[in-house]
C-alpha positions as CSV (number, residue, x, y, z in Angstrom):
1,X,0.0,0.0,0.0
2,X,2.8,2.3,0.9
3,X,4.5,1.7,-2.4
4,X,1.1,2.4,-4.2
5,X,0.7,5.6,-2.3
6,X,4.3,6.6,-3.1
7,X,3.7,5.9,-6.8
8,X,0.5,8.0,-6.8
9,X,2.3,10.8,-5.0
10,X,5.2,10.7,-7.4
11,X,2.8,10.7,-10.4
12,X,0.9,13.6,-9.0
13,X,4.2,15.4,-8.3
14,X,5.4,14.7,-11.9
15,X,2.1,15.9,-13.4
16,X,2.3,19.1,-11.4
17,X,5.9,19.7,-12.6
18,X,4.8,19.1,-16.2
19,X,1.9,21.5,-15.9
20,X,4.2,24.1,-14.3
21,X,6.8,23.6,-17.0
22,X,4.2,24.0,-19.7
23,X,2.9,27.2,-18.2
24,X,6.4,28.5,-17.8
25,X,7.4,27.7,-21.4
26,X,4.2,29.2,-22.8
27,X,4.8,32.4,-20.8
28,X,8.4,32.5,-22.1
29,X,7.3,32.0,-25.7
30,X,4.6,34.6,-25.5
31,X,6.9,37.5,-25.9
32,X,9.0,36.1,-28.8
33,X,5.9,35.0,-30.7
34,X,4.6,38.5,-30.4
35,X,8.0,39.9,-31.3
36,X,8.2,37.8,-34.6
37,X,4.5,38.2,-35.6
38,X,5.4,41.2,-37.8
39,X,8.1,39.1,-39.5
40,X,5.7,36.3,-40.3
41,X,3.1,38.9,-41.6
42,X,5.8,40.3,-44.0
43,X,6.8,36.8,-45.2
44,X,3.1,36.0,-45.8
45,X,2.8,39.2,-47.9
46,X,5.9,38.2,-49.9
47,X,4.4,34.8,-50.5
48,X,1.2,36.4,-51.7
49,X,3.1,38.6,-54.1
50,X,5.1,35.7,-55.4
51,X,1.9,33.7,-56.0
52,X,0.5,36.6,-58.0
53,X,3.7,36.9,-60.1
54,X,3.7,33.2,-60.8
55,X,0.0,33.2,-61.7
56,X,0.5,36.1,-64.1
57,X,3.5,34.5,-65.7
58,X,1.7,31.1,-66.1
59,X,-1.2,32.9,-67.7
60,X,1.1,34.7,-70.2
61,X,2.9,31.5,-71.0
62,X,-0.4,29.8,-71.7
63,X,-1.3,32.5,-74.2
64,X,2.1,32.2,-75.8
65,X,1.7,28.4,-76.1
66,X,-1.7,28.9,-77.8
67,X,-0.1,31.1,-80.5
68,X,2.8,28.5,-80.9
69,X,0.4,25.5,-81.2
70,X,-1.6,27.3,-83.9
71,X,1.7,28.1,-85.7
72,X,1.0,31.9,-85.5
73,X,4.7,32.8,-84.8
74,X,4.5,36.4,-85.9
75,X,1.5,36.9,-83.5
76,X,3.5,35.2,-80.7
77,X,6.4,37.5,-81.3
78,X,4.1,40.6,-81.4
79,X,2.6,39.3,-78.1
80,X,6.1,39.0,-76.4
81,X,7.0,42.5,-77.6
82,X,3.8,43.9,-76.3
83,X,4.0,42.2,-72.9
84,X,7.6,43.1,-72.2
85,X,7.9,40.3,-69.7
86,X,11.5,39.1,-69.7
87,X,10.7,35.9,-67.8
88,X,8.2,34.8,-70.4
89,X,10.6,35.9,-73.2
90,X,13.4,33.8,-71.6
91,X,11.1,30.8,-71.5
92,X,9.9,31.2,-75.1
93,X,13.2,32.0,-76.9
94,X,14.7,28.5,-76.7
95,X,11.7,27.1,-78.5
96,X,11.9,29.8,-81.2
97,X,15.6,29.2,-81.4
98,X,15.2,25.6,-82.2
99,X,13.0,26.6,-85.2
100,X,15.6,29.1,-86.2
101,X,18.4,26.5,-86.1
102,X,16.3,24.1,-88.1
103,X,15.8,26.9,-90.7
104,X,12.0,26.7,-90.5
105,X,10.3,29.4,-92.5
106,X,8.1,30.5,-89.5
107,X,11.0,32.6,-88.1
108,X,11.6,35.5,-90.6
109,X,14.3,38.1,-90.5
110,X,11.6,40.6,-89.6
111,X,10.7,38.6,-86.5
112,X,14.4,38.7,-85.5
113,X,14.5,42.4,-85.9
114,X,11.3,42.8,-83.8
115,X,12.8,40.8,-81.0
116,X,16.1,42.7,-80.8
117,X,14.9,45.3,-78.2
118,X,13.9,42.4,-75.9
119,X,17.2,40.7,-76.5
120,X,19.0,43.9,-75.5
121,X,17.0,43.9,-72.2
122,X,17.9,40.3,-71.6
123,X,21.6,41.1,-72.1
124,X,21.4,43.9,-69.5
125,X,19.7,41.7,-66.9
126,X,21.2,40.9,-63.6
127,X,20.2,37.3,-64.0
128,X,22.9,35.3,-65.9
129,X,20.3,32.9,-67.2
130,X,18.6,35.7,-69.0
131,X,21.9,37.0,-70.4
132,X,22.7,33.5,-71.6
133,X,19.4,33.1,-73.3
134,X,19.9,36.4,-75.1
135,X,23.4,35.5,-76.2
136,X,22.3,32.1,-77.5
137,X,19.5,33.8,-79.5
138,X,22.0,36.3,-81.0
139,X,24.4,33.4,-81.9
140,X,21.5,31.5,-83.6
141,X,20.3,34.6,-85.5
142,X,23.8,35.4,-86.8
143,X,24.5,31.8,-87.9
144,X,21.1,31.5,-89.5
145,X,21.5,34.6,-91.7
146,X,25.3,34.8,-91.9
147,X,25.5,34.2,-95.6
148,X,23.5,37.4,-96.1
149,X,24.8,39.4,-93.1
150,X,28.4,38.9,-94.2
151,X,27.8,40.4,-97.6
152,X,28.9,44.0,-98.3
153,X,26.0,46.3,-97.3
154,X,25.8,47.7,-100.9
155,X,25.1,44.2,-102.1
156,X,22.2,43.5,-99.8
157,X,18.9,43.4,-101.5
158,X,16.7,42.5,-98.4
159,X,16.0,45.7,-96.4
160,X,15.3,43.6,-93.3
161,X,18.8,42.1,-93.5
162,X,20.3,45.6,-93.7
163,X,18.3,46.6,-90.6
164,X,19.2,43.5,-88.7
165,X,22.9,43.9,-89.6
166,X,23.1,47.5,-88.4
167,X,21.1,46.8,-85.3
168,X,23.3,43.9,-84.4
169,X,26.4,46.0,-84.8
170,X,24.9,48.8,-82.7
171,X,23.7,46.5,-80.0
172,X,27.0,44.7,-79.7
173,X,28.9,48.0,-79.3
174,X,27.0,48.5,-76.0
175,X,27.2,44.9,-74.8
176,X,30.7,43.9,-75.9
177,X,31.9,43.8,-72.3
178,X,30.1,40.4,-71.9
179,X,33.1,38.7,-73.4
180,X,34.8,39.4,-70.0
181,X,32.2,37.2,-68.2
182,X,33.9,34.0,-67.1
183,X,32.7,30.5,-68.0
184,X,30.2,29.4,-70.6
185,X,28.4,32.7,-70.9
186,X,31.7,34.5,-71.7
187,X,32.5,31.9,-74.3
188,X,29.2,32.4,-76.1
189,X,29.8,36.2,-76.0
190,X,33.2,35.7,-77.6
191,X,31.7,33.6,-80.4
192,X,29.1,36.3,-81.1
193,X,31.9,38.9,-80.9
194,X,34.0,37.0,-83.4
195,X,31.2,37.0,-86.0
196,X,30.2,40.6,-85.5
197,X,33.8,41.8,-85.9
198,X,33.6,40.6,-89.5
199,X,30.6,42.7,-90.4
200,X,31.2,45.9,-92.3
């Protein structure tokens, strides 16, 4: 019986300690939780903003995909130019670049000229991924139209080729410093530079 009473007493004592400990910890955490409530509110706002950005980007990509599936490339490019959303441009350019490299007729010289202002913005981006996409596009455009671009300007019959040529030269004068970037990005920039140095 004595042992049973001791066990009950110990159990009661342990329960009391646990309750006191719980009360004590909750009183200790009350202040920090209040202190950090502002932080969690700010983080929640950031999450909400990010969700809106991603929703908007997904919506724009869906529209771009619709144009692409319907083979309305010129309308897709006009849409990208109108939206001025570099994230969407960076997502779409690799697909357009594949068509360019395969010399599909859906990508005209005029389309390439229309995209150059967006390419310029990509090259000025703080995100290396955007810069790389822009450089890869330039490289693909130059290689695709090189046989015409490399001709003497007086011999060029296509006005769009003339415009593309001079805009490429002008753009590269302002972005030539990209050849100093280390690694793969710098290597692509050097390749673009080597081609454009030959234009006159």
